[in-house]
C-alpha positions as CSV (number, residue, x, y, z in Angstrom):
1,M,86.5,62.9,86.1
2,N,85.5,62.8,82.5
3,A,81.8,63.4,83.5
4,L,82.8,66.5,85.4
5,Y,84.8,67.8,82.5
6,A,81.9,67.1,80.1
7,I,79.5,69.0,82.4
8,F,81.5,72.0,83.6
9,V,84.4,72.6,81.2
10,D,83.5,71.3,77.7
11,P,80.4,73.5,77.1
12,F,82.4,76.7,77.8
13,A,85.3,75.5,75.6
14,Q,82.8,74.9,72.8
15,M,81.3,78.4,73.3
16,I,84.7,80.0,72.9
17,S,85.4,78.1,69.7
18,A,81.9,78.7,68.3
19,P,80.5,82.1,69.2
20,D,77.2,81.1,67.6
21,L,76.7,78.6,70.4
22,L,77.2,81.4,73.0
23,A,74.6,83.6,71.3
24,Q,72.1,80.7,71.0
25,T,72.6,79.8,74.7
26,I,72.0,83.4,75.8
27,W,68.9,83.6,73.6
28,E,67.5,80.3,74.9
29,G,68.1,81.5,78.5
30,L,66.2,84.7,77.8
31,V,63.3,83.0,76.1
32,G,63.1,80.5,78.9
33,G,63.1,83.2,81.5
34,V,60.4,85.1,79.7
35,L,58.2,82.0,79.6
36,Y,58.6,81.4,83.3
37,A,57.8,85.1,84.0
38,L,54.6,84.9,81.9
39,I,53.5,81.7,83.6
40,A,54.1,83.3,87.0
41,L,52.2,86.4,85.9
42,G,49.3,84.3,84.9
43,F,49.2,82.6,88.3
44,V,49.4,85.9,90.1
45,L,46.6,87.5,87.9
46,I,44.3,84.6,88.4
47,Y,44.9,84.5,92.1
48,K,44.4,88.2,92.5
49,A,41.2,88.2,90.5
50,S,39.5,85.2,92.0
51,G,41.4,84.5,95.3
52,V,41.9,80.9,94.2
53,F,45.2,79.5,93.2
54,N,44.3,77.7,90.0
55,F,46.8,75.0,88.8
56,A,44.6,74.4,85.7
57,Q,46.0,77.5,84.1
58,G,49.3,75.7,83.2
59,I,47.4,72.8,81.7
60,M,45.3,75.1,79.5
61,M,48.5,76.7,78.2
62,V,50.1,73.4,77.4
63,F,46.9,72.2,75.7
64,A,46.8,75.4,73.6
65,A,50.4,75.1,72.7
66,L,50.2,71.4,71.7
67,T,47.1,72.1,69.6
68,L,48.9,74.9,67.8
69,V,51.9,72.7,67.1
70,G,49.7,69.8,66.0
71,L,47.7,72.0,63.6
72,H,50.9,73.5,62.2
73,E,52.4,70.0,61.7
74,K,49.3,68.9,59.8
75,G,50.0,71.6,57.2
76,A,47.9,74.5,58.5
77,P,49.6,77.8,58.1
78,A,50.8,79.3,61.4
79,W,48.3,82.2,61.3
80,V,45.4,79.8,60.8
81,A,46.5,77.5,63.6
82,L,46.9,80.6,65.9
83,A,43.5,82.0,65.0
84,S,41.8,78.7,65.7
85,R,43.3,78.7,69.3
86,S,42.3,82.3,70.1
87,G,38.7,82.3,68.7
88,P,35.6,83.1,70.7
89,C,34.8,79.4,71.3
90,M,38.1,78.8,73.1
91,R,37.6,82.0,75.2
92,W,34.1,80.8,76.2
93,R,35.4,77.3,77.2
94,S,38.2,78.6,79.3
95,A,36.1,81.3,80.9
96,S,33.3,78.9,81.7
97,S,35.6,76.2,83.1
98,G,37.5,78.8,85.2
99,S,34.3,80.1,86.7
100,C,33.0,76.6,87.5
101,C,36.3,75.7,89.2
102,A,36.3,79.0,91.1
103,R,32.7,78.5,92.3
104,W,33.4,74.9,93.4
105,S,36.6,75.8,95.3
106,I,34.9,78.7,97.1
107,S,31.8,76.7,98.0
108,P,31.6,73.1,97.0
109,T,27.9,72.9,97.7
110,S,26.9,75.9,95.7
111,S,24.6,75.3,92.7
112,F,25.7,76.1,89.2
C-alpha cells in the first residue's frame, strides 16, 4: 500500500506544497514531448526523401549529443562544442554514410 501511495499520491501532494515542482514537471514534459516530436520528424523526413526507414538517424543524434556534452565537460565553451558538431566535416560524414546505407538497402549488389 505504501508503494501505491508513493507512486500515485505523494508526487501530487509535493506539487501542491511546492509550486516550483509543478512548473518543473510541466516544463520537463513539454521538453520531452518536443524531443520526441523532433525525432519522429527526422524519421519521417528521411523516409520520405529516400524511401528507406533508417534507424541509424537516432544513433547519429545520440553520438552528436554525447560529443557535445563531452566537449563541454572538458572545458570547451558551449558555442565551440556546438560549432565542432555542426561543421562541414560532420555534414560530409553523415551525408556520405546515409547515401551508402540507402544504396545498400535499395540494392545490396550495387557498386559504390
